[in-house]
Structure formats: structure tokens, C-alpha cells
FILO-501452 format. One record per residue: residue in three letters; x, y, z of N, C-alpha, C in turn. Coordinates in steps of 0.05 Angstrom, whole numbers, plus 32768, in hexadecimal, padded with zeros to 4 digits. Layout:
# FILO-501452
ALAXYZXYZXYZ;...
END
This chain:
# FILO-501452
MET800F81B67F148018819A7F147FFF81877F17;LYS800081717F0A7FEA815E7F0A7FF181447F19;MET7FDE81397F277FE381207F367FCC810D7F30;ASP7FD380F57F277FBF80DF7F237FC480CA7F38;VAL7FB080C37F477FB380B07F5D7F9E809A7F5A;VAL7FA780817F5E7F94806B7F5D7F93805D7F78;TYR7F7B80567F817F7580457F987F66802D7F8F;SER7F6680187F9E7F5580007F997F487FF97FB3;SER7F2D7FF67FB37F1F7FF27FCC7F047FE47FC7;ASP7EFC7FD57FDC7EE07FCB7FDD7ED17FDD7FF1;ASP7EB87FD67FF77EA87FE780087EB37FE88025;ARG7EC07FD3802E7ECA7FD280497EE07FE6804E;TYR7EEF7FED80397F058000803D7EFF801C8032;ALA7EE68021802B7EDF803B801F7EE680528032;GLN7EE0804E804C7EE7806380607F04806A805F;HIS7F158056805D7F32805B805E7F3C80698045;VAL7F308063802E7F36807180167F2F808F801A;GLY7F18809480267F0F80AF802B7F2380BE803C;VAL7F2D80B180517F4080BE80637F5A80C48055;SER7F6380B180457F7C80B480367F7980CB8022;MET7F6280CC80147F5D80E280017F5E80FD800E;VAL7F51810080257F52811A80337F6E81228039;SER7F7E811080437F9A8116804A7FA9811F8031;LEU7FA58111801B7FB2811880027FAA81347FF8;PHE7F90813A7FF97F8781547FF17F91816A8003;GLU7F908165801D7F99817A80307FB68181802D;LYS7FC7816D80277FE4817280267FED817B800A;ASN7FDB817A7FF77FE481817FDB7FD081957FCE;PRO7FC981AA7FDB7FB681BD7FD07FC081CC7FB7;HIS7FDB81CD7FB47FE781DC7F9F7FE781CE7F84;PHE7FE181B47F847FE081A57F6A7FC881B07F5A;LYS7FCD81B67F417FB781C07F307FA181AB7F2D;GLU7FA981927F297F96817C7F277F9E81657F39;ILE7F8B815A7F467F8F81407F537F77812E7F4B;ASN7F7D81197F3C7F6881087F327F6A80ED7F40;ILE7F5480E57F4D7F5380CB7F5B7F4580B77F49;HIS7F5280A17F457F47808A7F367F4380737F4A;LEU7F2B806E7F507F24805A7F657F1A80407F58;ILE7F2B802B7F587F2380117F4F7F1280057F65;GLU7EF880037F617EE77FFB7F777EDA7FE07F72;ASN7ED77FD17F887ECA7FB77F877EB17FB87F98;GLN7E9B7FC07F8C7E807FC07F997E7F7FD47FB1;ILE7E897FEC7FAD7E8680017FC17E69800A7FC0;SER7E5C800C7FD77E4080137FD97E3A80307FCF;LEU7E2280357FC87E1A80507FBF7E1E80647FD5;VAL7E19805C7FEE7E1C806E80057E3A80778007;ASN7E4C806480067E68806A80087E7380787FEF;ARG7E6780727FD87E6F80817FC07E69809F7FC3;LYS7E5180A47FCE7E4980C07FD27E5C80CE7FE6;LYS7E6480C07FFA7E7680CC800E7E9180D28001;LEU7E9B80C07FF17EB580C47FE47EB280DB7FCF;ARG7E9C80DB7FC17E9880F07FAE7E97810C7FBC;SER7E8A810D7FD37E8881267FE27EA481317FEA;ILE7EB6811F7FEF7ED281277FF67EDF81347FDE;SER7EDE81277FC77EEA81317FAF7EDE814C7FA7;GLU7EC4814F7FAA7EB681687FA37EBE817E7FB6;GLU7EC181787FD07EC9818C7FE47EE481987FDD;TYR7EF681887FD37F1181917FCC7F1481987FAF;ASN7EFE81977FA07EFE819D7F837F12818B7F74;ARG7F1281717F7A7F23815E7F6D7F1281497F5E;SER7F1F813C7F4C7F1181287F3B7F12810C7F48;LEU7EFB80FE7F477EF980E37F517EEA80D27F3C;THR7EF780BD7F337EEB80AB7F207EEA808F7F2C;PHE7ED280837F2B7ECF80687F357ED380557F1D;LEU7EE480417F217EEA802E7F0C7EE280127F17;SER7ECD80077F0C7EC37FED7F167ED67FD67F10;PHE7EDF7FCA7F257EF17FB37F227EE37F9C7F14;GLN7EC97F987F1A7EBA7F827F0F7EB77F857EF1;ASP7EB77F9E7EE77EB37FA27ECA7ECA7F977EBA;PHE7EE27F977EC57EF97F8D7EB57F057F747EBF;SER7EFF7F6C7ED87F0C7F547EE37F047F3A7ED4;SER7EEB7F3A7ECA7EE27F227EBC7EF07F1F7EA1;GLU7EFC7F357E977F0A7F337E7D7F277F297E80;LEU7F317F277E997F4C7F1F7E9D7F4F7F017E9B;ASP7F637EF87E8D7F687EDC7E8A7F7A7ED27EA1;LEU7F6D7ED17EB97F7C7ECA7ED17F747EAF7EDB;ASN7F877E9F7EE37F817E867EF07F7F7E8A7F0E;MET7F677E917F177F637E977F347F4D7E867F3F;GLU7F507E7E7F587F3C7E6D7F647F267E7C7F73;HIS7F2D7E947F7D7F1A7EA37F8D7F197EC07F84;SER7F017ECB7F837EFD7EE77F7A7F0C7EFA7F8C;ILE7F0E7EF47FA67F1B7F067FB97F397F087FB2;SER7F447EF27FA77F607EF37F9E7F637F057F86;ILE7F517F047F747F527F157F5C7F517F337F65;SER7F417F3A7F787F3E7F557F817F597F607F8C;ALA7F697F4E7F977F837F577FA27F967F5F7F8C;TYR7F907F587F737FA27F5F7F5D7F997F777F4D;ALA7F847F857F567F777F997F467F8B7FAF7F3D;ARG7F9D7FB77F4E7FAF7FCE7F477FC27FC77F30;LEU7FC57FAE7F2B7FD77FA67F157FCD7FAE7EFA;PHE7FB37FB37EF87FA67FB77EDE7F9E7FD47EDA;ALA7FAE7FE77EE57FA880037EE27FA8800C7EC5;THR7FB980007EB57FBA80087E997FA080027E8A;ARG7F917FF07E957F787FE87E887F617FFC7E8F;VAL7F6380097EA67F4C80197EAF7F5180377EB0;VAL7F6B803F7EB07F72805B7EB17F7580667E95;GLU7F6F807F7E927F71808C7E777F8C80887E6A;LYS7F8C80857E507FA480807E417FB980967E42;ASP7FB080AF7E487FC380C67E477FD180C97E62;ILE7FCB80B87E767FD980BA7E907FF280A97E8F;ASP800880B67E93802280A77E91802D809F7EAC;THR802780AF7EC1803180AA7EDC801A80A97EEF;LEU801A80957F00800480917F13800E80897F2E;LEU800380967F43800A808F7F5E7FF6807C7F69;TYR7FFF80637F707FEC80517F7E7FEF80537F9C;LEU7FD980557FAA7FD980567FC77FC680417FD3;ASP7FD080327FE67FBE80207FF67FAA80318005;CYS7F948025800D7F7F8033801C7F89803C8037;ASP7F9C802D80437FA58032805F7FBD8045805F;THR7FBC805A804F7FD2806D804E7FC880898056;ILE7FDA809980617FD580B580677FEC80C5805A;ILE7FE580D9804B7FFA80EA803F800081008053;ASN80198102805A8022811380708031812C8067;THR8039812E804D804681458042803D81498026;ASN8046815F8019804081627FFD8051814F7FED;LEU804881477FD6805581337FC68063813E7FAD;ASP806B81577FAF807981647F98809281557F90;GLU80A3814E7FA480BC81417F9E80B881267F91;LEU80A381177F9A809E80FD7F8F809580FF7F72;PHE808481137F6C807981167F51808C81237F3D;THR80A3812C7F4780B781377F3480CD81237F2F;LEU80CB810B7F3A80DE80F67F3580DD80ED7F18;ASN80F480E87F0D80F680DE7EF280F780BF7EF3;ILE80E180B37EEB80DF80957EEC80DC80897ED0;LYS80E580987EBC80E1808F7EA080EF80747E9A;ASP8104806E7EA9811380557EA4810B803F7EB7;TYR80F680447EC880ED80307EDB80D080297ED7;TYR80C980117EDE80AD80097EDE809D80157EF5;VAL80AA80177F0C809C80207F2480B080297F38;ALA80A8803C7F4980B980457F5F80AA803E7F79;GLY80B980337F8C80AC802C7FA680C080297FBC;VAL80B780247FD480C880217FEC80CD80047FF1;GLU80E67FFE7FF780EE7FE27FFC80DF7FD78014;ASP80D67FBF801280C67FB2802880D87FA18039;THR80CE7F9B805180DC7F8A806480D57F6D805F;VAL80DF7F61804A80D97F45804380F37F358044;SER80F07F1C804B81077F0A804E81107EFF8033;PRO81287EF4803181317EE78019811E7ED18010;GLU81117EC3802380FE7EAE801D80E67EB8800E;THR80DD7ED0801680C67EDD800880CD7EE37FEB;LYS80E57EEE7FE780EE7EF47FCB80EF7EDA7FBB;LYS80F97EC57FC780FC7EAC7FB880E17EA17FAF;LYS80CC7EA77FBE80B17E9C7FB780A67EA97F9E;VAL80B27EBF7F9580A97ECB7F7B80C07ECB7F67;GLY80D37EB97F6B80E87EB57F5880FF7EC87F59;LEU81037ED77F6F81187EEA7F71812E7EDF7F83;ASP81477EE87F7D815C7EE17F90815E7EF57FA6;SER816D7EEF7FBB816D7F007FD381787F1C7FCF;GLN81877F207FB981937F3A7FB481817F4E7FA6;LYS816B7F447F9C81587F557F8D81497F687FA0;ARG81447F807F9781347F927FA781167F8A7FA5;TYR81077F907FBA80EC7F877FBC80DC7F9E7FC9;ILE80C87FA97FBB80BA7FC07FC5809F7FB87FD2;ASN80957FCA7FE3807A7FC77FED80677FD47FD9;SER80527FC77FD280407FD17FBD802B7FE47FC7;GLY802C7FEC7FE180187FFD7FEC801A801A7FE3;VAL803280227FDA8036803D7FCF804880397FB7;MET803F80407F9F804F803C7F87804B80537F74;LEU8061805E7F6A805F80717F53806480617F3A;ILE804F805F7F2A804F804C7F138053805A7EF9;ASN8065804F7EE9806A80597ECE8057804B7EBB;LEU803F80557EB9802A80487EA8803280487E8B;LYS8040805C7E828049805E7E66805A80457E60;LYS806D803F7E71807F80297E6D8070800F7E70;TRP805C800D7E82804C7FF57E85803E7FEF7E6B;ARG803280047E5F802380007E4680367FF87E2F;GLU804C80067E2C805F80017E16806A7FE57E17;GLU806E7FDA7E2F807B7FC07E3280687FAA7E39;GLY804E7FAF7E37803A7F9A7E3C803C7F8D7E57;ILE80407F9E7E6C80447F937E87802B7F847E92;GLU80137F8D7E8A7FFB7F7F7E937FFC7F627E8B;GLY80037F5D7E7380057F417E69801A7F317E79;LYS80307F3E7E8080457F307E90803B7F2A7EAC;PHE802B7F3C7EB7801E7F377ED1800C7F1F7ED0;ILE7FFB7F1E7EBB7FE87F087EB87FF77EED7EB5;ASN800C7EED7EA5801C7ED47EA280297ECC7EBC;PHE80327EDF7ECB803F7ED97EE5802B7ECD7EF8;ILE80137ED97EFA7FFE7ECF7F0C7FF67EB37F04;ASN7FF37EAF7EEB7FEB7E947EE180017E7F7EE6;TYR801A7E887EE380307E757EE8802F7E6A7F04;TYR80277E7C7F1780257E747F3380097E6A7F3B;LYS7FF97E657F267FDD7E5A7F297FCC7E6C7F3B;GLY7FCF7E867F397FBE7E987F487FC47E9B7F65;THR7FDB7E907F6E7FE17E917F8B7FFD7E9D7F8F;VAL80017EB47F84801B7EC27F87801E7ECB7FA4;PHE80357EC67FAF803A7ECE7FCB803A7EEC7FCD;HIS802C7EF77FE080287F147FE380187F207FCC;HIS80087F107FBF7FF57F197FAB80027F2C7F97;ASP7FF57F447F947FFF7F587F80801B7F607F85;GLN80237F627F9E803E7F6A7FA580537F567F9A;GLY804C7F3D7F9D805E7F297F9280607F2A7F74;VAL804A7F307F67804A7F327F4A805B7F4A7F41;ILE80577F617F4D80667F797F4680847F747F49;ASN808C7F697F5F80A87F647F6380B37F4E7F51;GLY80A37F397F4D80AC7F237F3D80AF7F2A7F20;VAL809E7F3C7F16809F7F447EFA80B17F5D7EF5;LEU80B17F6F7F0780BE7F897F0280D87F8E7F11;SER80E37F7A7F1E80F97F7E7F3181127F8A7F24;ASP81167F877F0A812E7F917EFD812D7FAF7EF8;GLN81167FBB7EF981137FD77EF481027FE57F08;LEU81097FE27F2280FC7FEF7F38810D80067F42;LEU8101801D7F47810F80337F53810880337F71;ILE811C80307F828117802F7F9F8116804B7FAA;LEU810080517FB880FB806B7FC48104806B7FE1;PRO810980837FEC810F8085800980F7807B8018;PRO80FB8070803080E58064803F80D080788048;LYS80D68092804880C280A6805080A980A6803E;TYR80AC809B80268095809A8013808380828017;ASN808A8071802A8078805B803180818052804D;ALA807B806380608084805E807C807380498089;MET807B80308086806C801A80918070801880AF;THR805F800980BD805E800880DA8079800080E7;PRO80887FED80DD80A17FE680EA80B47FFD80ED;ILE80B3801180DC80C4802880DE80BF803780F8;PHE80A680368102809F8044811A80A280338133;THR80A38019813080A28007814780BB7FF7814B;MET80CE7FF7813880E67FE7813A80FF7FF88134;THR81157FF0813E812E7FFB813681377FED811C;ARG814B7FF8810F81557FEC80F6815F7FD080FB;ASN816D7FCB811081787FB1811681617F9D811D;GLU814D7FA7812A81367F96813081277F8D8117;MET81247F9F810481177F9880EB81287F8380DC;ILE81427F8780DB81537F7380CE81517F5880DB;ASP81507F5880F6814E7F3F810581337F318100;TYR811D7F40810581037F35810480FB7F2B80E9;TYR81017F3A80D480F97F3380B9810E7F2480A9;ASN81257F1E80B6813A7F0E80AA81447F1C8091;LEU814A7F36809381537F46807C81717F448077;LYS81787F46805E81957F488057819F7F64805D;ASP818E7F78805781957F94805B817B7FA4805C;ILE817D7FBE806281667FD0806281717FEC8060;TYR815F7FFF805F8167801B805E817A80238075;ASN818A80388071819C80408086818C804F809D;GLU819A805380B3818D805F80CA8182807B80C4;GLU8190808A80B5818880A680AE816D80A6809F;ASP816B8095808A81538093807B813B808A808B;LEU81408076809D812A806C80AE8121808180C2;GLU8134809080CD812D80A480E0811D80BB80D3;ARG812580C280BB811680D680AC80F980CD80A6;ALA80F780B4809F80DC80A9809A80CB80A880B3;LYS80D880A480C980C980A280E380C180BE80ED;THR80D280D280EA80CC80EC80F480BE80FF80E0;LYS80C380FA80C680B6810B80B280AC80F9809A;PRO809980E780A0808F80D6808A807F80E68076;ALA808480E0805D807480ED8048805980DE8044;ILE805A80C48046804280B380448043809E805A;ILE8030809E806B802E808B8081801D80738077;HIS8027805B807A80198043807280148032808B;TYR7FFB803080927FF3802280AB7FF2800480A8;THR80097FF880A2800A7FDB80A180077FD180BE;PRO7FF97FBA80C27FF17FB280DD80087FAC80F0;ALA801C7F9C80E780327F9480F880287F8C8113;PHE80337F968129802A7F8E814480167FA28150;VAL80107FB8814280017FCE814E7FE47FD08144;ASN7FDD7FC1812F7FC37FC281237FBE7FDC8113;ARG7FA57FE0810A7F9E7FF680F97F91800D810A;PRO7F93802681017F89803C81117F6A803E8114;TRP7F5C802E81047F3F802E81067F3580168117;ILE7F48800881237F417FF181347F477FF78151;LYS7F367FF081637F397FF5817F7F537FE9818A;GLY7F627FF981997F7A7FEF81A57F937FF48194;CYS7F908000817C7FA88005816C7FBB8018817A;ASN7FD58010817A7FE9802181877FFF802A8174;HIS7FF7802E815B800A803B8149800E80578152;PRO802780618153802C807C815E801F8092814E;LEU8017808D8135800B80A281257FED809C811F;THR7FE1808D81327FC48088812F7FB480A2812E;TYR7FBD80B6813D7FAE80CF813F7FAC80DD8124;LYS7FBF80D881127FBD80E580F87FA680DA80E8;TYR7FA280BF80E97F8B80B380DC7F7180BF80E8;GLN7F7080C081027F5780CA810F7F5280E78108;GLN7F6880F681057F65811380FE7F58811680E3;TYR7F61810780D07F55810980B57F3A80FB80B3;LEU7F3680E780C37F1B80DA80C47F0680EE80CC;GLU7F0C810080DE7EF9811480E77EF3812980D2;MET7F02812880BC7EFE813B80A67EEF812E808F;THR7EE5811680947ED68107807F7EB981038088;PRO7EA880F980757E8C80F3807C7E8A80DC8090;TRP7EA080CE80967EA080B880A97EA880C180C5;LYS7EAA80DA80CA7EB280E580E47EA080DA80FA;GLY7EAB80D481107E9C80C981277E9880AB8126;THR7EA3809E81117EA18080810F7EAF80738126;GLN7EA2805F81327EAE805181487EC4803E813F;LEU7ED8803A81507EED8028814A7EE3800B8147;GLU7EEF7FFC81367EE77FE181317EF37FCE8147;LYS7EE67FB7814A7EF07FA3815C7F097F968151;ASP7F1B7F8E81637F347F81815A7F2D7F638155;ASN7F2D7F5C813B7F257F4181347F3D7F2F812C;ARG7F557F3881347F6C7F27812E7F6A7F0C813C;LYS7F767EF781307F767EDD813D7F887EDD8155;LEU7F837ECA81677F917ECA81817FB07EC9817E;PRO7FBB7EB8816D7FD97EB8816A7FE47ED38163;GLU7FD67EE181517FDE7EFC81487FDD7F0F815F;LYS7FC87F0D81707FC67F1F81877FDC7F19819C;VAL7FE27F00819F7FF77EF881B280127F0381AA;VAL80197F01819080327F0B818680337F2A818A;ALA801D7F378183801C7F54818680207F5C81A3;PHE80137F4E81B580157F5481D280327F5181DB;ILE803F7F3C81D3805B7F3681DB806D7F4D81D2;PHE806B7F5581B9807D7F6981AE80767F8581B7;ASN805E7F8981C080567FA481CB805D7FA781E8;HIS80627F9181F680667F93821380817F89821D;LEU80917F7E820B80AC7F74821380C17F808202;PRO80DA7F82820C80F07F8B81FC80F37F7981E3;PHE80FC7F8481CD80FC7F7581B481097F5A81B6;LYS81217F5981C181307F4081C281227F2B81D2;VAL81157F3481E881067F2181F980ED7F1881EA;ALA80DF7F2B81DD80C77F2481CE80CE7F1181B7;ARG80E47F1681AA80ED7F05819480F17EE8819E;GLY80FE7EE581B481037ECB81BF80EA7EBD81C8;VAL80D87ECB81D580BF7EC081DF80AE7EB781C7;SER80AB7EC881B3809B7EC0819C80A67EA8818D;ARG80C07EA6818B80CC7E8F817E80C67E76818E;LEU80C87E7981A980C37E6281BA80A67E5881B8;ILE80937E6B81B780777E6481B6806F7E58819B;PHE80797E658186806F7E5E816B80827E4D815A;SER80987E44816680AA7E338157809F7E178154;
END
């Protein structure tokens, strides 16, 4: 079986790509081929060598795809280059080989915790993309032209039907959507994906993108905090919590596992794989969150949810 995976990263996140790659390779040794396509934005030669050493150690393919080489060709109405970088994953059809029909996109802050056989045997021929539903409010959906009943996925883990994207000119539709919103689409690429592809999304079980709230909140707390109409059932959420296939370290109230003071319950898994990379022994980074964000995190980490919810509303209303 063959697996094609795409990441998008700049130099600052190169270490985390390396950690994610190691976890992917470790959990999927039986795949005949695993090809990594890394859309990179000025990754240093030092970090390129480190990433290359990982792929060579596991006898896997790694291709660097320069974002700068094709970003200038895009007819995008954008004000800042950093904003353009956030959209890089939308243009996989432009940089990945034409014979690749299915592609797994992974954010840098992911850890693969099981083999991905089941995911890669999914039939997605009638869908543009498969992903896990995100905890977004009806207001967030409205900002990209969706009504509250539409499904909305998190773009951090996506199984992409590249064949369908090519056949139906999805890249052009993405560009038109971005320009319609004058380069300021809410939630960047995620807003574009949902705004353009919402009618043909395949919703995956949450275990394939186990975001932080799954580990830190109950189902009812997620519905309350994020003002959701609905969410996965208790059984699916519990399975994602106890046996996640892909862990996605979204910050929420606990921060990231490479930052000092992170209290995500699965921080140790990131550290475990970090020690298997050329970045082993790297010191934790300083917590540079702004004060209001730190205050909210402290409240929710030290008080019962209902109390914390009331206190945060009182402070920030």
C-alpha cells in the first residue's frame, strides 16, 4: 500500500514536522511506500538536512516543494505574505505529481498514534475531502457564507481527493473565494475549504483528528463553550480520547507540548518522538501567549468548568 502525505511549514516549525514524520513512520512500517511532500517556506539548510536524515533512516521519500516558487504565480488579492503562506495547502494540485489521486494533509502539530490502514482504504471518490468536524459556532460558519446546519471540518488533518480537485478546477474556485473576501477569509485556509467544498465533505470519526478539547472538556462543555448546535456522540468522543489515531495539539487552554508549562495529557507522546529526531534534547520554549490568553487558560485549568465559564464571561464581557 502507498501513502502520500503533505505538510506545509516554515523554518520555525521544522522540528515539529520532523516529530510528526517520525510518529508516522513508526506507526506505519508496513506501507510499501510513504512519500512526504513538504511545502516549505524558507526552511534552513540545517533543518532540511535534519528532515532528510529522518526520511533516509526510515527509507522513505521526502520532497521539498518551495512555496515561494509558485506563490508569486497565484492571482491572489492578499495584503501580507504571511497570509498567503497560511493558504499553501490549498494548492497541492499545483505542486504534487499529477499521478497522485489521494493525499493526506497533516498539520505540523500532529502525532500519528496508530496505523492508518483504515483511513487509506476509505472510498472518497464522491467527496472533495474527508475530515473531522470542528468545534466552531454558527457565527463562524456564517462568516464564510454557510448556514448553521452545514458541516464544517478542521483543516489540520484532511484526506484529499486530488483527482476530483483537478477534474473540477477546485484551485480556481479557492482563488475566487479568497479574492471575494479580499484576502481576509475567516480561519484562513480552513474557511476557504469549508466555504468552497461544504456540499461534498466526508465527515470522519474524531479519532482521526483528536483536537485538544476532546481531552480537556466533556461533550456538554464543548457544546456550551463553543456555542455548538451539535457534536459527535459520547461514544465517538470517548474513543477519540482513549484511542486517538491522530493527535492534533491545538492550543486551547493547555498550550503546545514544546512550550514550557504545557499540560496537555498527551504531551509525553510528543516528547517521546522528539527524542527520536535530530532535535532531541531541545529545550522547551518560553510561553509567549498574551496576558488575556494566559488568564483564560489559568481560569479553566484551575476552576470547575461552570465556574470558569462564568468568571471568564464576567472578566471579558
